Phi, psi and omega in degrees: 000090182056032178063024179085003180283153176294154186222137168245109185248130180232124179208150182298155178298145177080012183257004174097034180297323181299312178297327183296330177256334181289316184297311176297326179295318178298320179297317180295316181293323180294329181276338184284150180239358182291138181288156177261128181289158176302138181069005184251182177207163179259342177217143181233129176241117180259133183225158183276339185227158178294323181296319178292323177301315181297321182288323178294317178298318178300319179294317179300316182291326179288312182288329184255030185305323183252014182264346181070024180280129182265135182234158173219141178254128181236102184221157173285168180079003179232158180296133183286336184302307178301326178293318179297318179294324179294330181272348191305314182265004181086147179224170178280317185228132170249127173251121193218152162267146191299319185299310181293325178298318178297323176302313182291326176294321181294329180266358181082006179290328180236151174220150186238013186287350179254007183288127176257338181222131175235135181240129171255101179275144189054055190298328181297322177284325180295332180261008175291164188301325182296323182267339193303314180302318179294320179298317180299320180292320178295314182297328179291337179275354181272157175299147179291329177269102182200167171256133180242130179240128176243123183229140178194166173272338179230147180214080179302158184301319181297320179289323177300322178295317177296324182301331180297338178292338186247351184245146177241115178045057187283155167274132176255126178241117179235116184259006177199157177304134182301134174066013181264115180301146186294151191292341183281354179270121177273102185269145176211156176235132175248115180276119188211146177295150182303323182289344181260001187296318184298315179293323177297320180296315179300319181295315180296314182292336177273002183281167180293146177087352179273103184260312181213124188228147171247128179250126182255132173241167180275332187238159179293315179297322178299321179297317179296317181296317180295318179299317178297319180298319180294319177299317179295333179275001177093011178259140179279119185218154175219149180254147177220127179196179188292340178277351177280145175290162181299318176300322178295317180295319180295317180297317180297316181291321178296320178295323178292315179295320184277355179091004178293328171231147183260347182230126175253120178260125192215155166275187183291359173300334181262001181288341179230138173090354176267106181241091182244132180295145169061038168283109186280328185223143166242127180245121172272094178297323173228139179288146181286151176289331179255118187299328179300331179298331178300317180299316181290322179301305186290343177289357175285345175249172179058042180266153177055042174085000181271168178266164178199173182232136175234123181238131178246130175266116187242118175266167185306325181290345183260004185294331174295320177295322178296319178297322177298318178296318180300317179297321182292314186271351177079025178224148176248128175272140175301153183282184186278014176064018172068024179220159180284155179290142178283178178303156185299332181295340180265356182291148180292149181269359177201160180305139180283188190272353187280084182230155175210156182273162180304133179087355181234023180297143181300143173288170182300319181293322179294322180295324179294329182279343179290149172292150182300133181296143183303137177045031176074015179270130179236145186233145173215156177229127181260000000 
């Protein structure tokens, strides 16, 4: 794997980053003959969420079905006893969230002195201030001679600077423009008053072509309220966020994957690590405070070469957040045409026709000549 050199990898969501690091890692582990010490592992993969941990383990088991590679999952929200038993005789790969891993290191259940490769998946979030103290403690417990891989779809300058603390003369591999949403996602913005958002959401989700959708809110309570409103409107919905227990989160995600519910309402806990086939739409009920989160949110659709739709409901108080997103992705969405949104009954049931491809966005003069978009809905495609 790059001759053992450190790596900073940046690629758009849905392009196969998990396979890109799992397959070479499996090959290296299959060729190695060194024994694994009790409670230890030879490779460590750190992830920000339990859902992403489950998906990475699933990928390792699928790709390494005939390799005999042993894995263990170390995450919060689950009983520590089974995790301790899984680590007792040592494994090849541990996939972990930082907090629970530190717990096991503190009790002697886990040890990291035999790790030869460490991967930080979704590295920009892993190096954010909330995770950084735990990451530093985990990295300090690793051997100094190791290979470190940092992978993400976005890598802001501040996070890139922090990454230098953990990488030595790294190779940088970028397979797509940083922070640029993939071109198959048809992005749109609907300018609507905050009080009209719930009705607008019901109308959009009831439109043609909406098969399976993820709706993102900023808060946990907001996710619950939106899910209840959708249920009352006759739409099958489930909420997933950090206040839910792990069994509740698993049931909601399984129901969404299996078709039991058609709408998953989530906080940014689902912006990374949710890889569900045939998500036709991502709806930003509320714009994220961090513009990079927008890229990860909309990346839940248009995965594995498919097309998708991303619609953002933007109220006047969120226009500053929208400008931050525009600067990040390099596109400007047309404004709200200077008028208030009409009643929800007049809202379009599907994205309108005003779309353009990357590099062909209308100039300012062309936008002035366009007729005002219906009900303040504006569309762009990146």
